[in-house]
N, C-alpha and C positions, 0 to 999 in steps of 0.2 A: 503493500497498499503507501502510494506517494504521500498521500496525507501525514502529517505526524502525529500520532497518538499520544498523549500524557495521562496519566496516572495507572499505566499497565502495571506497575511494580507492584502498586496496593489493589487493583482490581483486574486480576490477569484474565478474569471471565467478560472483560470489557468489549475485548477483539472479536469475540465469537457471537456477542450479542450482535454487535454492529452488521459484522456481515449478514448473519441471518435477519436482521431488520429490512437491511437493502433487498437483499434476496426474493425478500418477501413483498418489499414495494418501489421495483423499479422505476415505477411514473415519477419517483421524488427527485430524479437528476442522479449526477455521478460526482462525487466530491473527491476523487482521487489524483488529487493534485498538489505539490508542496505549497501553493499560496493558503492551502487550508488547514486549520490544524482540530482536532477531535479531543473534546475534553469530559472527564465526567461531569455529570450536571452540579451546577455549581449549589449548594447550601448557604442561605442565610440566617440566621438565627436573629436578627433585628429587623423585623418590618413592622409599619402601619399601615394596616389595609381599612382602617374607620368604620367597619361594617359589623356589626349594628351601630347607628346611631349617628353616625357621619357620612352618609354615603353620599353625599354633596363632594365631600374631599377625596372619597374613593370606595369604590365594593368590591367585595372579596374578587369577584370577576374580572375587574379591570388591573387590581393589582397582580391578581395571578398571571392573568394575560401580558403585565408588562415584565414581571419574573421571567416567564417563557422567552420573552423578548431580551432580556439581559442574558440570556442561557442558564437560569436556575430552574431548578427542579424543583428543591426544598427551599420552604421559607417558614419561620416561627414569628405568629403573630403576635405583638404586644396587647395588653390587656385595658387601655387606658380607652374604654368604648364604653357606650351605654344601651343595654347595660353592662357595668364592669362584670367580667366573667369570675366573680366572688361565691358561685354557688353550681350546682350541679344545672340547676335549672336556668340559670344566666350563660354558662357557657354552652348548652343545651341550643339555645338563640345562634350561637355563633358558628358551632359546628353543622347543624342544618343547613347553614347557609354557605358553608366548605363543601359541605357535600353534593349541594344541587348544583354549586357554581363555577369550582374553581377547578383551572386546566391545569394546575401541579399540584404537588402536597404540602398543603397547607397545616402546620402543627400549633395549634393554639397554645399561650398561655394563661395562666391562673392568676390572680391577683394575689400577693400574700395578704392584704389586709381587704377588709369590707370595705369598699368604695374606694379602695385607695387612698383612704384618709389617714391610715396608721392607727386606729385608735381600736383594731380587734380583729382578732387574728381571723381568717379564713378555715374552713373545716377542711383541712390537706389531707387529710384523710381520704374524704370522699372526690373528693377532686384530682387525689393522685393519678388515677386511671386515664380522667379524662385532657390532660394537659400533659404539655411538654417540659414544665419547668415551670416554678413561682418567680411572678417577678411584679412590682409596682411602678414599672418605667414611667418614665414622667416625672416623676418623685421620688425623691429619697426617702427610705424609712428613716424617722428623725429620734425615734425613741430607741436607745440601745438598747433595754430592757425588751420592747416589741421585737427586734431583730435577734434577737439571742431567742427567745418562746422561737418565732419560726425555723432560724437553722438546726435548733432542738428537733422540731417534729420533721424537718423535711430529711433530716440526717436518719430518722426512724424508719421513713419510710423511701429510703433510696432515692431522694428527688434532691434538685439543685436549684438554689437560691441563686437569682439572675438580677445585678442591683444596680439600678439608675443612684448612682452617688451625688448626693447634692445637699449640703448644708444648707439649710431655708433663713438660717439668721447669718449668714454670711454673703448673703446675697445683695441686699439693700438694693434691690429695684434696677439690678444691672442688665446689660441684654446682649451685650457683647465684651468680648475678653477686656478686661482691664488693662490697655497695655498701650502702645501710641498712638494707636488711631483714636482709641476713645479720648484721649486726654487732649489730643491735637484736634478732633472734631466735637468734642464738649459731648460728649455720649456716655450713659452710666454704663461702669464697667462691673465683669463678673470676676472675682478674684480668683486666682487658680485654687489656694486653701479651700474652697467651697467644693471642690471636686475629691481632692486627695484627702483634705482630714476624714470625709467619712469613709474611704478606702481604709485609710489606715483602723478606724474603728473595726472595720468589718472583718480585716485581715486576724485580728485581735481574737473575733470572735468564732472564725471560721478554724482558727488554732484551738482555740478551747474548747467548738463543739464537735469539731470532724467535721463538718457540713463541708457537702461542696459546693463551693463558689464560681461565681462569674459576673468578673465587672464589666458593665456595659459602656460603651465608647468611650474610653481613655483619652483625654486630650493635653494631658500637662507631662512634663519633665518628673514633676516630682512622682504623679501617680507610677509613672514605668517604673523609677527606683524604687518605690515601695513593692511592689508587685515582684521583681527581680529578686529583690530580699527575700520575701514571703518564701517564692519557688525556694530559694537556697535552703531555708529551713522546712522544708516541707511540708507546706500549709497546700492544701489542696485546690488551689485556685486557677483559673484561667480568665483572659481578659480578651477584648476586642479593641479596634478601634474601627475608625470609618476611613474610606478613599479620599473625602475632602481634606483630612487631618493631614494625609500623608501627603498632599500635592500645593497647598493653600496654608497660609497663616494670616495672620490680620494686616499684613500689610497689603493683603491682594485687596482687602473691606472695597466695598462701594454704596453706595448712599442708596441700597434697595434691600428689600426684604428677603431678595433669592441669596443674600449672604448672611440672613439670620439661621441661625441652629443653636441647639443645646444639646453639649455645652458648646461654646461658641470657638470658630478659628483663634488657635492662641498665637503664639508667638514662634520666629524663624527658632529660636532654641528649644521650644516644645515640638515643633513639627521634626527637627533634628532627631531629637530624643526618642520620638515614635519611629522615625525608620532605622533609626537603631537598635528600638525592641524588638521590631518587627525581625533585622536581620539575626538578632541574637537567641532569637526564642522566646522574650520575655512576652512578646505580643502573640498570642496563638491564632488569631480569627482576624479576618477584616469581613465585617456587618457594616449593612449599608446604610442601617437607619433610616431607611426609607421612607418619609413623613411628608407626605402629601399634604396640600391644602388649598382651598378656593383661590382662583387667580386675583379678585378683588382682596381677599385679605392679606395677600403677600406681597399687594401692592402699595401697603400703607407704608413703607419705610422702614428701616432699621430699630426704632424706639416701639412703633405700632403693629408691625407685624405679626402673626404667631410665629416660635420657634420652628423649623421643621424645612426640610427641603426633599424634593423627590431624587431619588440617586441611584436605584435598581437597574436602569437600563443602560446608563453609564459608567457602571462601578468598573467592569471587564477593560471597555477600552479606554479610560483613564489610567488605569493600573499596570497595562501593556502598553500605553503609550508613552507615560510618565516614569514607570519604576525600571520594567524588562528590556523596554528598546532602548533605554539609555544604559544599562549593563548596571543598574543599582540591585534588582532581584531578579535571580533566577526564575524559570519558568515552572522549575519543580518547587520553588518555594511558594511562588504566588498559588500552584493548585492546593500545594499545604493547606494554607489559608482560606481559600476559598470555597474549598470542596472537604477534603480528607478531617483537619482538625475540626469542622465545626459538627459532624458525623460523627466523629470518634466520641467528642465531648460529649453530645447531646445524645448519644445512644441513636443515632437515625442512620437507619441500614442503609447501605446502596444497592441499588436493585437493576442496576444495568442502565440508568437514563444518561442521556448526553447530549451534549450540544456541538456545534459545528459553529468555528468561525475562518472567516476570510481575513485574513492578518493582513493585507496587503492593500485593502481596501480604505480607503481614507474618508471618513466620514465627517458633517460639520453637526455638532452637539445643534440640534431646533428643535424647540420646546412642542414644535406642531407636529412631529412624528413620532411622541411618545403614546403607548398604549395607555400611559397611567393617565388618570382625570388631572393628576397635580404635573405644574410646567414650570413649578419655581426648581430655578438648577444654576449656580454661580457659571456654569461652564458653557453658559450659552453661547455658541459663536465659536466655540473653539474647535480645532481643527484634531482628529483623532484616527489613531488606526484599528482596524479591527469592526468586523460587521457581523452582525449573528445571522448564520444563515438556518440554520436550522437546530429546533430543541425538541426532543423525544423524552414523555415523561409516562412511567407505566407502559411502555412500547406503544404509544400514540404520540402524534404529533402536536405539540403546543406551539409551537410558531415555526413559520415558515415565510422567510423573505421573499 
């Protein structure tokens, strides 16, 4: 085969699966060309599909279609929904929509606390078989005692706590990084300590309880250092960062809501520390934190727009163009971060799903070509390499160019 096949060392069955698939589906065309690369289906452990509750931003259908367009065949959906998946009854509302509308495999989180307000632990035992893990993403669990209880219960159930780490008392109304851009343009900043201080607390609790612990979307050099040291001490901890934190920093900010996310784009030194963490294995996973909003909402500027950008359709081209083609990151390491590590940590089985990319095709990021309802991206107009040609999930075509 002239097309380059990645992931075969980890998933030796993939080659035969692909051959059989195309033998059974000859009308799909021929991809036996060196410009094409075939990967195991990507796995994103951090997405927001907004349904139920906020379907004008995104739906299970549009979010899963966008994921397939980005080469993803498994995603984990965060629980800041309405109703919050904090009970068996509430998570069933989401699962029923997934069963009906998803074109890839969608694994829902349950919340850690009722309503994600941090005051009462959910019935984790009842929910444990219904969810991929427990998270209050969008909010940090402020009470140390509540997080200890959650970790102890999760440990007893063999489930993982996945944490959005943010100390509310350190936010002071900020909405971008407390750096040079904020000072020069009179914006309220979010200090790095608001993130790493809660990671520090949770590392202590994970060490104490033995709970499997995963940190969402880290953005600061202090966070990288804390997690690196925790791993060296044997703490059962993993973490993720997003593509945007690896290729942008606060020097790239513009006065538009498409540059606003939480955590915010940090300093150049933070970005460099994240890259170092990716290279040395401190950072285990790259997850998109795909967080779509309505176009009008995101047009209100940095101060007034909601946090979150759309990202699942641009993730691979961004990383390939900025990190692999530049020699910073190997293809093999990128596949570990996008596919192998998230599946292993979250115990998501690989079932022969794959995605094919034309690596020589140059594309211009254009929000009008997104399948997601969300159009807010800081990469609008950028030229990137890599076009998704085909994504196959469960033996069915989920996306074809």
